C-alpha positions in Angstrom: 118.9 75.1 162.5 120.8 78.2 161.7 119.8 80.5 158.8 122.4 81.3 156.1 123.6 84.9 155.9 123.3 86.5 152.5 125.7 89.4 151.8 123.6 91.9 149.8 126.7 93.8 148.7 128.3 90.6 147.3 125.1 89.8 145.3 124.8 93.4 144.0 128.4 93.3 142.7 127.8 89.9 141.1 124.6 91.3 139.4 126.4 94.3 138.1 129.2 92.1 136.7 126.6 90.1 134.8 125.0 93.2 133.4 128.4 94.5 132.3 129.5 91.2 130.6 129.3 91.6 126.8 126.6 89.5 125.2 127.8 86.7 122.9 127.6 87.7 119.3 124.5 86.3 117.5 125.1 83.7 114.9 123.4 84.5 111.6 123.4 83.5 108.0 123.1 85.1 104.6 122.9 83.8 101.0 125.2 84.5 98.1 124.4 83.7 94.4 125.0 85.0 90.9 125.0 84.3 87.2 121.4 83.1 87.3 118.8 82.2 84.7 120.9 82.4 81.6 118.6 80.4 79.3 115.4 82.4 79.2 112.6 81.5 79.7 113.5 77.9 80.4 115.6 78.6 83.5 112.9 80.7 85.2 111.0 77.8 86.9 114.3 76.5 88.4 115.2 80.1 89.5 111.8 80.5 91.1 112.3 77.2 93.0 115.7 78.4 94.1 114.2 81.6 95.5 111.7 79.6 97.4 114.5 77.5 98.9 116.4 80.6 99.8 113.3 82.1 101.5 112.8 78.8 103.4 116.4 79.1 104.7 115.4 82.4 106.4 118.7 84.3 105.8 119.2 87.8 107.2 119.7 88.9 103.6 120.8 87.7 100.2 123.7 89.1 98.1 123.4 88.7 94.3 126.8 89.3 92.6 125.6 90.0 89.2 124.7 88.6 85.8 121.0 88.6 86.2 120.6 87.1 82.7 122.8 85.4 80.0 121.9 87.6 77.0 118.9 89.9 76.8 118.2 93.4 75.3 119.4 96.0 77.8 116.2 97.9 78.0 114.3 99.4 80.9 111.6 96.7 80.4 114.2 94.0 80.8 115.7 95.6 83.9 112.2 96.0 85.5 111.4 92.4 84.8 114.6 91.4 86.6 113.7 93.8 89.4 110.4 92.0 89.8 112.2 88.7 90.4 114.2 90.3 93.2 110.8 91.2 94.7 110.1 87.4 95.1 112.8 87.2 97.8 110.9 87.8 101.1 114.0 89.5 102.7 116.5 92.1 101.7 118.5 91.5 98.5 121.7 93.5 97.9 122.7 93.4 94.2 126.0 94.4 92.5 126.0 94.5 88.7 127.7 92.0 86.5 128.9 92.3 82.9 125.9 90.7 81.1 123.5 93.4 82.1 125.5 96.4 80.8 129.2 96.0 79.6 128.1 93.1 77.2 124.9 94.7 75.9 124.6 93.9 72.2 122.2 94.8 69.4 119.1 92.7 69.3 119.9 91.1 66.0 123.3 90.0 67.4 121.6 88.5 70.5 119.2 86.6 68.3 122.1 85.2 66.2 124.0 84.3 69.4 121.0 82.4 70.7 120.6 80.5 67.4 117.1 81.9 66.7 118.1 84.7 64.3 117.3 85.1 60.6 119.9 84.8 57.9 120.3 88.6 58.1 121.0 88.3 61.9 123.6 85.7 61.3 125.2 87.8 58.7 125.2 90.8 61.1 127.0 88.6 63.6 129.6 87.5 61.1 130.2 91.1 60.1 130.6 92.1 63.7 133.5 89.6 64.1 135.5 91.3 61.3 138.5 93.1 62.8 137.5 96.6 61.9 134.0 96.2 63.0 135.0 94.5 66.2 137.5 97.2 67.0 134.7 99.8 66.4 132.4 97.9 68.9 129.8 97.6 66.1 127.9 94.8 67.9 127.3 96.8 71.0 124.6 99.3 72.0 125.6 102.4 74.1 126.6 100.5 77.2 127.2 103.6 79.3 123.6 104.6 78.6 122.5 101.1 79.6 124.5 101.5 82.9 122.7 104.8 83.5 119.3 103.0 83.0 120.3 100.1 85.2 121.3 102.5 88.0 117.9 104.3 87.8 116.0 101.1 88.0 117.9 99.1 90.7 119.5 101.8 92.7 116.9 104.6 92.9 116.9 104.6 96.7 119.4 104.1 99.5 118.1 100.7 100.4 118.3 97.1 99.3 115.9 95.3 96.9 113.6 92.4 98.0 110.2 92.4 99.5 111.5 93.6 102.9 114.3 96.1 102.0 116.9 97.3 104.5 118.7 100.6 104.5 122.1 100.9 102.9 124.9 103.4 103.0 126.0 104.2 99.4 129.1 105.7 98.1 127.1 108.3 96.3 125.5 109.6 99.5 128.5 111.8 100.3 128.4 113.5 96.9 131.7 114.7 95.6 133.9 112.9 93.1 132.1 109.6 93.1 128.5 110.8 93.3 127.4 108.6 90.4 128.3 105.4 92.4 124.9 104.6 93.7 125.6 100.8 93.3 128.5 100.7 95.8 126.8 99.9 99.2 127.7 99.2 102.7 125.9 97.8 105.7 126.5 96.0 109.0 125.2 93.0 110.9 126.2 92.2 114.4 129.4 94.2 114.0 130.4 92.5 110.7 130.9 95.1 107.9 129.6 94.2 104.4 130.2 96.1 101.2 129.6 95.7 97.5 132.0 96.9 94.9 131.0 97.4 91.2 133.7 95.3 89.5 132.2 93.3 86.5 133.7 90.7 84.3 134.6 91.4 80.7 137.8 93.3 81.8 135.6 95.7 83.9 134.9 97.5 80.6 138.4 98.8 80.2 138.2 99.3 76.4 141.2 100.9 74.8 139.2 101.1 71.6 136.5 103.3 73.2 137.8 106.4 75.0 134.5 107.1 76.8 134.2 103.6 78.2 137.9 103.6 79.1 137.6 106.8 81.0 134.5 105.7 82.8 136.2 102.4 83.8 139.2 104.3 85.2 136.9 106.5 87.2 134.9 103.5 88.5 138.2 101.8 89.5 139.2 104.8 91.5 135.8 104.9 93.1 136.0 101.2 94.0 139.4 101.6 95.6 138.2 104.6 97.6 135.2 102.6 98.7 137.3 99.6 99.8 139.6 102.0 101.8 136.6 103.6 103.6 135.1 100.2 104.3 138.2 98.9 106.0 138.6 102.1 107.9 135.0 101.8 109.1 135.7 98.2 110.2 138.8 99.2 112.1 137.0 102.1 113.8 134.2 99.8 114.9 136.6 97.0 115.9 134.6 94.8 113.6 135.2 91.0 113.9 135.1 90.5 110.1 134.6 92.1 106.7 132.7 90.8 103.7 133.3 92.2 100.2 131.1 91.2 97.3 131.7 91.9 93.6 131.1 90.1 90.3 134.4 89.5 88.5 136.5 86.5 89.0 139.9 88.2 89.5 142.1 85.1 89.7 143.1 82.5 87.2 145.2 79.3 87.3 148.9 79.9 87.9 151.2 81.3 90.6 151.0 84.9 91.6 154.7 85.1 92.5 155.4 87.5 95.4 152.2 89.4 94.8 149.4 86.9 95.5 149.1 83.1 95.8 147.2 82.8 92.5 147.7 84.6 89.3 145.8 87.8 88.8 143.4 87.7 85.8 144.9 90.0 83.1 148.1 90.4 85.0 149.1 92.9 87.8 148.8 95.8 85.4 145.5 94.6 84.0 141.9 95.6 84.8 141.8 93.8 88.2 145.3 94.4 89.5 144.7 97.5 91.6 141.5 96.1 93.1 143.3 92.9 94.1 146.1 94.8 95.7 143.7 97.1 97.5 141.8 94.1 99.0 145.1 92.4 99.8 146.7 95.3 101.6 143.7 96.7 103.4 142.8 93.2 104.6 146.3 92.6 105.8 146.2 95.8 107.8 142.8 94.8 109.2 144.2 91.5 110.3 140.9 89.7 111.0 138.8 87.4 108.8 137.8 88.8 105.4 135.5 87.1 102.9 135.6 88.0 99.3 132.6 86.8 97.2 132.5 86.8 93.4 130.7 85.1 90.6 131.6 85.3 86.8 133.3 81.9 86.4 130.2 79.7 87.2 132.0 77.3 89.4 131.6 76.8 93.2 135.0 77.4 94.8 136.1 78.2 98.4 139.8 79.0 98.5 142.5 81.5 99.6 143.9 82.9 96.3 145.7 85.8 98.1 147.7 83.6 100.4 151.5 83.4 99.9 153.3 80.5 101.5 156.7 81.4 103.0 159.6 79.5 104.4 159.5 76.9 107.1 158.5 78.4 110.4 157.2 81.6 108.8 153.5 82.4 108.8 151.9 82.7 105.3 150.9 86.1 104.1 147.3 87.2 103.5 145.9 84.0 105.0 143.0 85.9 106.6 141.3 86.4 103.2 138.9 83.6 102.1 137.3 83.7 98.7 133.8 82.3 97.9 133.1 81.9 94.2 129.4 81.2 93.8 127.7 78.8 91.4 126.5 79.9 88.0 124.3 78.8 85.1 123.6 76.1 84.1 123.7 75.2 87.8 121.1 77.5 89.3 122.2 77.2 92.9 123.2 79.4 95.9 125.4 79.3 98.9 124.3 79.8 102.5 127.0 81.5 104.5 126.9 81.2 108.3 128.6 83.9 110.3 129.7 83.0 113.8 132.2 85.6 115.2 132.7 83.4 118.3 134.8 81.1 116.2 138.2 82.0 114.8 137.2 81.1 111.2 133.9 83.0 111.4 132.5 81.8 108.1 130.8 78.5 107.2 129.4 77.4 103.8 126.4 75.3 102.7 125.2 74.9 99.1 121.5 75.4 98.5 120.0 73.4 95.6 116.6 73.6 94.0 116.8 71.3 91.0 
């Protein structure tokens, strides 16, 4: 019986080829949610069960897109209580602010009247706040910019996520310069996918023409957000990232056609508070050319769609069809969405609701 000759050179070359072959990208998942626990304290047991469900799903991290309560005094104690709830997640939690926790901060007597638990004086204060002159003077609000400053100090004190097992984050503020106050705009990466949060709340992103300080702060924040989006997509292109995920609070689209700008109508119109952000995401994503996921809350309705996409004539590819939008659940439905990321597939993102009723 003749022995078989083994060519050592051939096997060495084959072994080197195996070592050089790129490893398949790891499939992972994360969770997205927002607009949680509006009815306090009644919603807290359900929110706690949802957190337990999320922990059991073992995501790489969770993204909370804002509105950490329905209506509550915007005090440091309130913020620290909400921070404690983030500590119940056994993994990293990345949070971007909504409108309820700062732009909509009202005086305590107004909140009591809204909740139906106020005195006659509280109800009278609410009625007075609705009179035009008082409404124009923002008489029902506290100093919302001071509330934002406190919120930043509580939730964004360090360049890392929240949660019991925080992960490091790159923040827009880290570079100093013009946008050094933007500690809440964060970026991180997982298996090549680039993730970023953008501070874009509902309630018209606090563009208040009847309050110069708030209007100027909103304009500055909008410029910062656009710069952060540009840097995020530049980073994705430099790294040849397979996908990008952008998370923010505001629902930026409403029913109706967007004409030749977007598939769906832009909330507030193209010159409104969300127009430039929509256009920035649209154009940077189009240049990137790979799958982009936009996550938002605000409207309290679970939606997966492509509001940027514009259909064209027969035989022509649609525009902006690489952008998918996930709008998460919101109170009274205290639910979340598990997002599976598989860059070996052309669609990359899969979605699964998480309930804890």
